[in-house]
C-alpha positions in Angstrom: 1.5 14.2 5.9 1.3 10.7 4.5 -2.1 9.0 4.5 -2.3 5.5 6.0 -4.6 2.5 5.3 -5.7 -0.5 7.3 -3.2 -3.3 7.1 -0.3 -1.1 6.1 3.0 -1.5 7.9 4.4 1.6 9.6 7.5 2.4 11.6 7.4 4.6 14.8 9.5 7.7 14.5 8.6 9.4 17.7 7.9 7.7 21.0 8.3 10.6 23.5 5.2 12.0 25.2 5.2 15.3 27.0 3.6 15.4 30.5 2.7 11.7 30.4 4.1 9.4 33.1 2.5 6.2 31.9 4.4 4.1 29.3 2.4 4.3 26.0 3.8 1.1 24.6 5.3 2.3 21.3 9.0 2.2 20.6 11.0 4.3 18.1 12.2 2.1 15.1 9.6 -0.6 15.9 7.4 -1.8 13.0 3.6 -1.9 13.5 0.4 -2.7 11.5 -2.4 -0.2 11.1 -5.7 -1.4 12.5 -7.8 1.8 12.3 -7.2 5.2 10.7 -9.2 8.4 10.8 -9.8 11.7 12.5 -10.2 11.7 16.2 -11.5 14.3 18.7 -10.3 14.3 22.2 -11.5 17.0 24.6 -7.9 17.6 26.0 -5.7 16.8 23.0 -8.1 18.3 20.5 -8.7 17.1 16.9 -6.0 15.0 15.1 -5.5 12.4 12.4 -4.8 9.2 14.3 -4.1 5.5 13.8 -4.7 2.4 16.0 -2.2 -0.4 15.9 -2.9 -4.2 15.7 -0.1 -4.9 18.1 -1.4 -2.6 20.8 -4.7 -2.1 22.5 -4.6 1.0 24.8 -7.7 0.1 26.8 -9.6 2.5 28.9 -7.8 5.7 29.8 -9.2 5.9 33.3 -6.1 6.0 35.4 -5.1 9.0 37.6 -4.3 11.1 34.5 -7.0 9.5 32.4 -9.6 11.3 30.5 -12.1 8.6 29.8 -11.0 7.7 26.3 -11.4 4.1 25.1 -8.5 2.7 23.0 -7.4 6.2 22.0 -5.4 6.3 18.7 -1.9 7.6 18.4 -1.2 10.7 16.4 -0.3 9.6 12.8 2.6 12.1 12.9 4.4 9.6 15.2 4.6 7.1 12.3 5.8 6.8 8.7 4.9 4.2 6.1 7.4 1.4 6.0 9.1 1.4 2.6 11.3 -1.6 1.9 12.6 -0.4 -1.5 12.4 3.3 -2.3 13.1 2.9 -6.1 10.5 0.1 -6.5 8.0 2.2 -4.6 8.7 5.2 -6.9 8.3 3.1 -10.0 4.8 2.3 -8.9 3.7 5.9 -9.2 4.9 6.5 -12.8 2.2 7.2 -15.4 0.6 4.1 -16.9 1.4 3.4 -20.6 -1.1 4.9 -23.1 -3.9 2.7 -24.1 -3.6 1.4 -27.7 -6.9 1.3 -29.5 -7.6 -1.7 -31.7 -7.7 -0.2 -35.2 -7.9 -2.3 -38.4 -4.6 -2.6 -40.1 -4.0 -0.6 -43.3 -1.8 -3.4 -44.7 -3.9 -6.4 -45.8 -2.9 -9.6 -44.2 -1.1 -12.0 -46.5 -1.9 -15.6 -46.0 0.7 -18.1 -47.1 -0.4 -20.4 -49.9 -0.7 -24.0 -48.9 1.9 -26.3 -50.3 0.6 -28.5 -53.0 2.6 -31.6 -53.8 2.4 -32.7 -57.4 2.3 -36.4 -58.1 5.5 -37.8 -59.4 5.8 -38.5 -63.0 6.3 -42.0 -64.1 9.3 -42.6 -66.1 8.6 -43.4 -69.8 10.5 -46.2 -71.3 11.1 -45.7 -74.9 
């Protein structure tokens, strides 16, 4: 299961709910932003890893089928991280280049000699 972080863009992959007659507001294929992420315990649905979305506030779950939950998160398994470029995202996980330690060079540095201009000789008249 992928881990999520606040502010991350996610796409809904499952918007069907068993035994629920009230529309839950999420749509398959729709892109959302994570507002909260963490483990959640609900006395009917049990423990699960969930996320809350910036675009939706679920409010109090106190309707005819409600269980008293306030702004209950969705199961994270209903979402996947949004990846715009798979190759670019894979390049980000490659190993970093090795660190190069600053060692003194074994070859002494050669400084170029400054150019010296000699004064021109005067012509001798014989």
